[in-house]
C-alpha positions as CSV (number, residue, x, y, z in Angstrom):
1,M,142.8,108.0,43.4
2,P,139.3,107.4,44.8
3,A,138.7,107.8,48.5
4,D,138.0,104.6,50.5
5,K,134.4,103.8,50.9
6,P,133.3,104.0,54.6
7,K,132.7,100.5,56.0
8,V,129.2,99.8,57.3
9,R,129.4,98.7,60.8
10,P,127.2,95.9,61.9
11,V,124.2,96.6,64.2
12,K,122.5,94.8,67.0
13,L,119.3,93.0,66.2
14,I,116.5,93.4,68.7
15,A,112.8,92.4,68.7
16,G,109.7,93.2,70.7
17,V,107.4,90.2,71.0
18,L,103.7,90.8,71.8
19,F,101.8,87.6,72.7
20,Q,98.6,86.3,74.2
21,R,99.1,84.9,77.7
22,D,98.2,81.4,76.7
23,I,101.0,81.2,74.1
24,T,103.9,79.1,75.4
25,L,106.7,81.7,75.1
26,P,109.6,79.1,75.0
27,H,108.1,77.9,71.6
28,V,108.3,81.5,70.3
29,E,111.8,81.9,71.6
30,T,112.9,78.7,69.9
31,R,111.6,80.0,66.5
32,L,113.4,83.4,67.1
33,I,116.6,81.5,67.9
34,E,116.3,79.4,64.7
35,A,115.7,82.5,62.6
36,F,118.1,85.0,64.2
37,G,120.6,83.1,66.4
38,P,121.2,83.1,70.1
39,I,119.5,85.6,72.4
40,D,122.0,87.4,74.6
41,Y,119.6,89.6,76.6
42,M,115.9,89.8,77.3
43,S,113.6,92.1,79.3
44,P,111.2,91.0,81.9
45,T,107.8,90.1,80.5
46,F,105.2,92.8,81.1
47,D,101.5,93.4,80.6
48,F,100.7,95.2,77.4
49,T,98.1,97.8,78.3
50,F,99.2,100.7,76.1
51,T,96.7,100.5,73.2
52,D,93.6,98.6,72.0
53,Y,95.1,98.4,68.5
54,Y,95.6,94.6,68.6
55,L,92.4,93.8,70.4
56,S,90.3,92.7,67.4
57,E,93.0,90.4,66.1
58,T,94.7,89.0,69.2
59,G,92.2,89.6,71.9
60,G,93.0,91.1,75.2
61,N,95.3,89.9,78.0
62,L,98.5,90.6,76.1
63,Q,102.0,90.5,77.3
64,K,105.3,91.7,75.7
65,Q,109.0,91.0,76.1
66,F,112.0,92.5,74.4
67,Y,115.0,90.5,73.1
68,S,118.4,91.2,71.8
69,F,120.4,88.8,69.7
70,E,124.1,87.9,69.9
71,R,124.7,87.8,66.2
72,L,125.3,91.3,64.7
73,I,123.6,92.1,61.4
74,L,124.1,94.6,58.6
75,P,121.4,97.3,58.5
76,D,120.4,96.5,55.0
77,S,119.1,93.0,56.1
78,L,116.2,94.6,58.1
79,A,113.6,94.0,55.4
80,D,114.5,90.3,55.2
81,I,114.4,90.0,59.0
82,K,110.9,91.6,59.1
83,H,109.7,89.1,56.5
84,A,111.2,86.2,58.7
85,A,109.3,87.7,61.7
86,I,106.1,87.7,59.7
87,A,106.6,84.0,58.8
88,I,107.1,83.2,62.5
89,E,103.9,85.1,63.4
90,A,102.0,83.0,60.8
91,G,103.2,79.8,62.5
92,F,101.4,80.9,65.7
93,A,98.3,82.3,64.0
94,G,94.9,80.9,64.9
95,P,91.4,81.3,63.2
96,G,91.0,84.8,64.5
97,G,94.4,86.0,63.4
98,R,97.8,86.5,65.0
99,S,98.5,85.5,68.6
100,V,102.1,86.7,68.3
101,N,103.3,90.0,66.9
102,I,107.1,90.4,66.4
103,D,108.6,93.8,65.8
104,P,112.2,93.5,64.8
105,G,114.7,96.4,64.6
106,Y,118.2,97.2,65.4
107,L,120.4,99.3,67.7
108,E,123.3,101.4,66.7
109,E,125.2,103.5,69.2
110,S,123.0,106.5,68.3
111,K,119.6,105.1,67.6
112,L,116.9,102.5,67.6
113,V,115.4,101.6,64.2
114,L,112.2,99.5,63.9
115,A,110.8,97.8,60.8
116,S,107.1,98.1,59.8
117,T,104.7,97.0,57.1
118,K,102.9,100.3,57.3
119,N,104.0,103.5,55.7
120,F,103.7,106.9,57.5
121,S,105.3,110.3,57.2
122,H,108.3,109.5,59.4
123,R,109.1,106.1,57.8
124,I,111.4,105.4,54.9
125,Y,110.7,102.6,52.4
126,L,113.3,99.9,52.3
127,R,111.9,97.3,49.9
128,D,109.4,94.5,49.6
129,N,106.7,96.5,51.4
130,I,108.9,97.1,54.5
131,W,109.5,100.6,55.9
132,A,112.0,101.7,58.6
133,E,111.7,104.4,61.3
134,V,114.2,105.8,63.7
135,T,112.0,105.1,66.8
136,M,114.4,106.5,69.4
137,R,117.7,108.3,69.6
138,Y,120.5,108.0,72.1
139,M,121.4,111.3,73.8
140,R,123.1,112.2,77.1
141,G,123.4,108.6,78.3
142,K,119.9,107.3,77.5
143,F,117.4,106.6,74.7
144,V,115.0,109.4,74.2
145,T,111.7,109.3,72.3
146,H,110.2,111.0,69.3
147,E,106.6,112.1,69.1
148,W,105.9,108.9,67.2
149,T,107.6,106.5,69.6
150,Y,105.3,103.7,70.7
151,P,104.3,104.0,74.4
152,D,105.6,100.6,75.2
153,Y,109.1,101.7,74.0
154,S,108.8,104.9,76.0
155,Q,108.5,103.2,79.4
156,D,111.4,102.8,81.8
157,L,111.5,99.0,81.4
158,A,112.1,99.4,77.6
159,I,114.6,102.2,78.0
160,D,116.6,100.1,80.5
161,F,116.5,97.1,78.2
162,L,117.7,99.2,75.2
163,C,120.5,100.8,77.3
164,H,121.7,97.4,78.5
165,A,121.5,95.9,74.9
166,R,123.5,98.9,73.7
167,E,126.2,98.2,76.3
168,I,126.4,94.6,75.0
169,Y,126.6,96.0,71.5
170,R,129.4,98.4,72.3
171,R,131.5,95.5,73.8
172,Q,130.8,93.5,70.6
173,L,131.8,96.5,68.4
174,A,135.1,96.8,70.3
175,V,136.0,93.3,69.3
176,F,134.7,93.9,65.7
177,D,136.7,97.1,65.4
178,T,140.0,95.5,66.6
179,S,139.5,92.5,64.3
180,E,139.6,94.6,61.2
């Protein structure tokens, strides 16, 4: 008799949203909600001063905010979610390029996984030109970085956000696990 297949537990969708100060953030949030469902937690908005990587496309004076979403997802939907995020970005693009950059990912109890359109040595190809990376891991009561973790995710504000979103997720999992 074959062994039962392990069930894939749902994960918590999160997104980091980088935007120009002159963007009306509630419009972006409306599009996020339309695509991914209700937001259940968000970080404070903060100045994005960690890199000049986006300067040529978005200009300076950038801010960022992290979001977590109420609806749990299956991990294999990450490529579709990244493509939906790219479509939202396109809706806010101007003549010079993007004014909004959305980095979706998900939390499990043990890690943070982010989606990317760029390959690198620590990323694994999913499909449709989307890669995934384990950006952080959860150890000894907090999220800890890897050598490739982006600096904006390494700051205390981001770690606090991730830990709080993880607690929400754990409460959601308790309900999920008892409903099966």
